[in-house]
N, C-alpha and C positions, 0 to 999 in steps of 0.2 A: 521317523517321527515327522520330518518335514514333508514327506510324501503324503502322509495322511492329512496333515494340515492343509496342503495344497488341494487335495481332493475335497475336503470339507468346506473350505472357504474360497471365495472368488479371487482373493489376492494372497499369495504366499508371503512369508516374512521377507524373502528376497525381493519380491515385487514391491513391497512397501518401502524397503530401504532404497531401492533403485528410483522410486518415485520421490521420496521425501528428501533424501540427502542433497540432490541438486537444487531443490527448492530452498532449503535452508542456506546452502552456500550462496545462492543467488541473492537472497534477501540480505545476508550479512555483507556481501561484497558491495551491493548497491548502497547500503547504509555507510559503509566505510569510504567508498569512493565519493559519496556526496560530501562527507566531512573533508576529505583531501581536496576536493574541488574548492570548497569554501576557504580553506587555508591558503591555497594558491592565489585566489582572487584577493584575499585580504592583503597580500603583498603590494597590490596596486595602489591601495590607499583607503582611507575611511569612507570616502564618497563611493568608491566602487563596491566595497562590501555592503554598505548600506543599501545601495541601489539593487544589488543582487538579492539581498535579503527581502527587500520590499516586493520585488517582482516575483520572487519565488513563492511568496504567499499566495499570489494569484495562480502561478503556474501549477503549484501542487494541487490546488482546488480543481483546475481543469484536467490535469493528468489523472487524478483519482476518479474523476467522472468517466474518463475514457476506460480506465481499468475496470470500473464497475460495469460498464456496458459489456466489456469483454468477458467479465465473469458470468454474465447472463448467457453468453454464447457457450462458455465452458459447461454450464449446467445442462443446456439443451443437447449439445453434442455428446457429452458423456452418457446421458440417458439413452440416446439413440445407439451409441456403441454398446451399452449394456444389452440392448435389444437385438444386437447384431444387424442393425439396419444401416448399412453403409450408405445407401442412396440418400436417405433423409439426413444422415449425419453430414455428408458432404454438401448437400444443398443448404443446410442450416449454416455451415461454415462459410459458404459463399455469401449468404445473406448477411452474416456477421461482418465480413470484410466490407461489403457494400455499405452497410449502415454506419459503421465507424468511420469509413472514408468520407461519406457524405456529411455527417455531423461535424467531424473534426475540421473539414475544409471550411464549413460555414462558420465555425467558431474562430478559426484562423482569420478569415476575412473580416469578421466583426472586430476582432482585436487589433488587426492592422489598421483598419479604417478609423478606429476610435481610440487608439492607444494613448494619445495625449490627453484628451478629456477624461478618459477612463482612469488614468494614473492620477490626475489631479482630483478627481471625484473621490477616489479611495484613500489617497495619502495626503490630500490637502496641500498646504503650502510648505513643502519640504524645501530645503536649500536648493538653489538653482543648479549647482554642479551634480547633486544627487539626482535631481529630476532628469537632467540631460543624460546621465549614465543609465538611469532606469529606462528612458525611452529607447536608447540604443539596445540595451539588453533585452527588453521586451519585444522589439522588432524581430530579432533573430530567433528568440525562443518561440515566439508565436508562429514563425515559419515552420518550426519543427513539429507543431501539434499533429498534423496528419500522419507524420512518420511515427511518432510515439504511439499514436492510436492504432496504426496498422501493425506495429510490432506487438502491441498488447493483444490485438486480435489473433495474430499468428501464434504467439506463445500460448494463448488460451486454448487454441485448437490443438496444439501439441499436448498441453496438459490434459485435455479431455481424453486423449488416447493413451495417456500414461507416460508420455515421453517428456520428461522434464530436463533431461541432460542437454538436448540441443538448445533450448532457450537459455539455460544456464551458460553454456559455452558462448553463445552470441552475446549475452550480457557481460560476461567477463571480457571478451575481446573489445566490445564497444566502450565499456568503462575505461579499459586501458588506453584505447585510442583517444577518449575524451581527455584523460589526464595528460597523455603525451601531447595532444593538440594544445591544451592549456599552456604547457611548459614552453612549446615552440612559439605560440602566438603571443603569449603574455610576456615571457622573458626574452625570447629571441627577437620578435618583431615589434615588441612594445605596443601592442594593440589594446592593452587594457581590458575593459569590460567587453568591448567588441570581440576581442580574441577569445575570451571565455565563452561568449555566446556562439561564435562561429564553430568552436570546437564541439560544443554541445549539439548544435545543429548537424554537423557532419557525422557525429557518432550515431545520432538517431536516424539519419537517412540511411546509413550503412546497415543498421539493425533491421530496419523495415525491409530494405531490398533483399537482404540475406534470408530473412525468415520467409518472406513471400516466395523467394526462389526455391527454397527447400520444400515448401508446401506443394509444389508442382509434381513431386515424385509420386507416380501412380502406385507404387508398391506399398505405400502407407495405408493405415486404416482410413484416414481422411486425407484426400488429395484435393487441392484447389488449384485450378488452372483456368485459362481463358478469362482473365480478369476483366478485359474490355467487353466481354459478352455477358457479364452478369446483369440481370434485370431484377428490379425490386419485386419481392413476393410479400404482399401486405400481411398475410397471416403469419408467416414465419418471423417477419420483422416485429410484429406486435408481440409475439411470444418472447423473443429475445429482450425487447424493451420492457416487457412486464416484469422480467426478472432483473434486468440491469438498472432500470430507473430507481426502484426503491433502494438498491445498494448505493447508487449515485447520490441520492438525497441524504442517506445516512452518512456517507463520507463527507458530503458538503457541509452538513450541519456540524460534523466533528471539527472541520477546519474553521468554521465560523466561531465555534465555541473556543477553539484555541486562540483565535484573535481576541475574543472578549477577555480571556484569562490573561493574555499578554498585555492588554491594555491596563488591567488592574495591577499586574506585577510591575509595570513601568512606573507606577506611582510610589513604589517602595524604596527607590534609591538605587544607585549603581551597584552597591554590594549585593543587594538582593537580586537584581537583574542578572548579574554575572553568575551568581550561585544557581539560580533557576535555570539559566541557559545550559550550564554544564550538567545539571541534574537531568534535564530533558534529554540531552544527548546520551547520557549513560543509561537512563531508564529505557530509552528506545533500543539500545544495544542489548540489554538483558532480556528483551521480549521478542526480538526480531526473528530468532530461530523458531520459536513456537508459532509465530504467525505463518512461517513457511509450512509448518505441519498442518495448520488449519487450511491453508490454500490447497495443499495436497488432499486433504479430507474431502474437498468438494468433488474431486475427480472420483475418488473411491466410492463415496456414497452415491454419487450420480450414476455410476455404472451399476452398482448394486440395485438401485431402485429401477433402473432401466431394464435390468434382468428379472424384475419382479421378486427380488430377494430382500424383503424388508427387514427380516431378522439379521441378515448380514450387515445392512446399513446401521442398525442399532449396535451391533457387535463392534464395527469398526469405529463408530463415533466414541464408544467407551475406550477401546484399545488405543486409539490415537490421542485421546485426551489424557490418558495415563502417560503415554510417551511425552506429550507436551509438558505435563507437570514435572516429569523428571528433568527435562531440558530446562525448564524455568528455574528449578531449584539450583541446578548446576551453573546456569548463566548468572543468576542473581549472586551466588556466592563468589564467582569469578570477578564480576564487575565490582563487588564490594571490596575485594582484595586489591583491585587495581585503582580504586577511586583516589586514594591518597597520592600514589605516584603520578596519576594522570593530572591531578590538580597542580602538582608541583611542576610537571613538564609543561603544562599550559600557562605557567607564570601567573596563576591566580593570586590575588591578595589573600593574606592569611585568614581574614574574617570571612571572605567569600568561600574559600576552600573549606573552612570549618562548617559553615552553613550547608554547603553541598554535601559534605560527608555525613552530617546529621540527617539530612533528608534521604540520602541513599541508604543509610542504616535502617530507617523506617520502611523504605520500599523493599529492602532485602527481607525483612520480617513479614510484611503484609502480602506482598505480591504472590509468593508461592501458595498462600492460603486461599486467596479468592480470585486471582486473575484468570486462571485456566478455565474455570467453569463460566466465567463472565464472557469469554471470547471464543474459545476453541470449539465447543459443541455447536455453537451458532453457525459455523461454516457448514457443518453437515446438514443442519436443518434448512439452511438456505438452498443447499443442493437438492432438497426435496421440494423446493418451490415455496418454502415458508419465509418469504422475503419481507412481506409487509409487516408481519408481527415483529421481526427483528428491527426493521426501520423505526416503527413506532416506539418500541421499548427503548431503543438506543437513543433516540432523539429526546424523549421525555426524561430519561434518567440522566443524560448528559447535561441538559439545560437546567434541570431541577437541582442536581447534586454537584456535578463537576463545576458548573459555571456559577449558579446562583449562590450555592453554599460558600464557594471560594470568595466571591465578591462580598458576601455578608460578613464572613469572618475577618477579611482584610479591612474593610471600610468601617464596620461597626465596632468590632472588638479588637482591632489593631493587630491582628495576627500578621506575621511575616509570610514569606513564600511557602512555609509549611501548610498554609491554608489551601494552597493548590492541591497538595497531596492528600489532605483530609477530605476535600471534595472528591478527589480521584478515588480514594479508597472506598468512600461511601458509594460512589457510582459503580465501581467494580462489584461490591458486595450485593447491591440491589440487582444488578444484571445477573450475577451468578445465581442468586436465589430464584429469580423469575425464569431464567432460561432452564434451570434444573427442573422446575415444576413443569414447564412446557415440554421438555424432553420426556419426562416420565408420563405425561398425559397421552403421548403419541399423537396428539392432534396435528403435529407438523407433518405426519404421514398422509394426511387426508387430501393433500394437493395433487393435482395432475399436471405434469409439465409437458409431456409429449404423448 
């Protein structure tokens, strides 16, 4: 039966699991390691954790922009691989490395030169010790921008050729080194925020160097070498940017929307703030595995369309969406079961814990109904080059429902943090309906990527 399925479809079930499982593991580990990182920094003091939290709101915005650019490279390279065009796939990969290195270096330079005024502009008159810690943390993390961008480029090139195990392994090792570095530099050498930042910088440098070294292997479907001899190719760069920039704008708008929501929640009092913070962490955990499936879908659909097999692309979007839905149901149920013990272990006040459990209950009911259609099929449609539609819909829906509705319910009708999730549920529902209509119309197949 498996043999027949392999002959009929571009990817066998084994191929799919080999692609998806490392992606899911990588997403989960990155999320968990980020939480562990924050816990370790919190031991330094309130000024340190405040500074890291503030700076990370900038870092996440920048890092997601790099990730979006790399995703544009994934789409281009995967379609060339589907066409069995090794030469163009490799040259596109070289241009991806060049463009992310150039852009990330420029961003790093701007952040380093303006970090003081930039931090004051964004965060205003925070306490002096927090601002000083933020300046230190931002200096070292800004130095890491080119390395995280190069790692993203390298891992996207591997994903395009269906190899997700190597990026997962590198991510696991680098995250482990980051945690170990934090422990040594924070607790051993008492370097505080600087220790946390240096550990992050070191792990990102290692990640970039290792992935670029592995890319030199000529036995792979895509090999990249002679980095110093890469010269810009305007047409290929424009193609990558035309796919990556809309994704970057979509991610940036999402982060700005989160900041607007956080600003509103901060007016509701410490109980609500604590409840919302924990709910955000738990909601992220119950969806992160399905996001990994969506990322894998970009490779699968890209290769199918590159091979001229549109029916296969449609088939895999449906199949992987079903898998993602099963994963969402399981993860939501697991997180719901763990919510009460987690709030107890976290030492939350009873009122905050009760509020968090109430919101997680609603998320557990609503998320499996509407979330998958709102997010997962869109990864496949982006792989077809349908990035502008996704960007426009996501930005409008987020600002109209997730942000505006939340602010309206909180400030006009006196809703608590549940207003955040009412806005979120509305946003998910609208996206799911519109993306389903778009998918069924097949208009997303009209784009030409390569």
